[in-house]
N, C-alpha and C positions, 0 to 999 in steps of 0.2 A: 447813685451810677456811680459804680465803680468798676476800672478797668483792671485787668489781672496785669499781672508785671512776673515774670522771672529772674529772682536772683541765680546768679551763678557766679557759686565759688570755687576759685582758676590760682592754680597753683606758680605763684611770682616766679616764672621761668617762661623761655622765650617758648612759641610754641604753642602752649596753654588755652589763648586767646584765639590763636589761627583755625587750634583743633575743635574748637566748641563752636567757630562761626562756619568751616566747612561742613561739623557735620548738621547746621538743621542747611543750609546750603541743598547738601546731597538731598537734604528732605524733602528739599520743596519747599522750605517755611521761608521769607522772607523775616528781615527785622523791619520793623515799621522807627525806629527812636531808640535810641541805647545811649547807658552813659558805664562808665569803666570810674571804678575806683579800689587803690590798692595801701598795702603796707609793706612792708619787707617781706612778709612771711606769705601773703596772699593775696588776691583782687577781687573784684567785685564787679561782676558782668549783670548789670541791671538790660535789660530789655522786656519792648512789648513789640506782641510777633500775633499774628491772627487768627494762628493753629497754636495756642499756648498750651494743650493739653496732649501735642505730638512733641512740641517742643519739647517738653518736662520730659516723656515715657525717655527723647530718642536720647537725653544728656546723660538722663540715668542710667539707661541702659548701658552710656560707655562710658558709667564710673562718676561723670559729675555730681555732686551736691549741688540738688535745686532746689531753694525757696521759692513758695508763691506768694504774691503779696497784692493787696488791694489798692489800688494807684488812682489819682482823681483830675480829667485832665480838662483846665481851667482855662477858655478863654482870658488873652489876656491885653489890652491895648499897647500897640504898638509906637509909643511913643515916650517922650518921655514921662515920667512919672507913671505912667502903666501899670509898670508892674509892685509899687510902693501903693498904687492904689489899693490891690487885692491884696497886698500883705498885712496891713492896716484894716482889711477888711476882716482876715483870718485872727490878725490878734485883735482888737473889739471879741471876738467870741472866746476866747481863752485857749484858742487852737494852738500848738504845736509845728512849725513847719520841723519833718525830720528832716529832708529832702529834698531838691524836686530840679528837671531837669525839659528840654525843649524839643521839638519839634521843629525839624527846619523849614518847614510849609507857612506859608503866613497864609489869610482868608482875608477879606475884607478889611486890610486894617488893621487886623488882633492878629497876633503870635496866639500857639498855642504851648504853655507848660503844664507839665506831671509835676502834679504835690506830692509826696506819701506825709499824712499828718497822719498823729498821735488818736485824733478823732474825727477821723474822717465824716459821717453822717452828719456830725456836729458842725463841718467845716461846713458841708455841701448846704446844709441851709443856711447861712450865713451869708454865702457866695451868692447862694439864689436870692436868695431879703435886700441883698443888696443892687442889684438888677446884673451881675456880674453868670454869664453862662458855662453852665459845667457841659463838660460833652460825656455821651454814653458811647458807649462800642459801636453798635450797630455805626450812629452816626460817626465817628472816629472813620473808620473803615474806607463810611462813603465820601468824605472829605479827603483820603488818601487816596478811593481809587482817581479821582477826579486830574 
């Protein structure tokens, strides 16, 4: 139950980020959530969109290097210690969190975080055994539409 994330490699110069976003906007593709990391030479725009195949194609046609990655959406209790409980569950399974970022929307007192795990299937099994909820693509976009 993973989601597809696009990692777009950007030159670290003015206009590179807006160009990628404008291309997606012109194609009618809405960015649902994103994270941006940078180094001195380049940046990585990680994003989730409903039409990931189209987004990948549009960006590649305009010269962007794009990598497809599986991520896991996890409901996290929105209270002190909620994230620590999720991370401790993952730790018990000896799974590494490579990175994570959040959606801005909350529901029923829970936030939604995207995780990149080194062993996603093992992480999902561990989360479910701890009665934590992972969200598939259909459920994610249903929630975002509400």
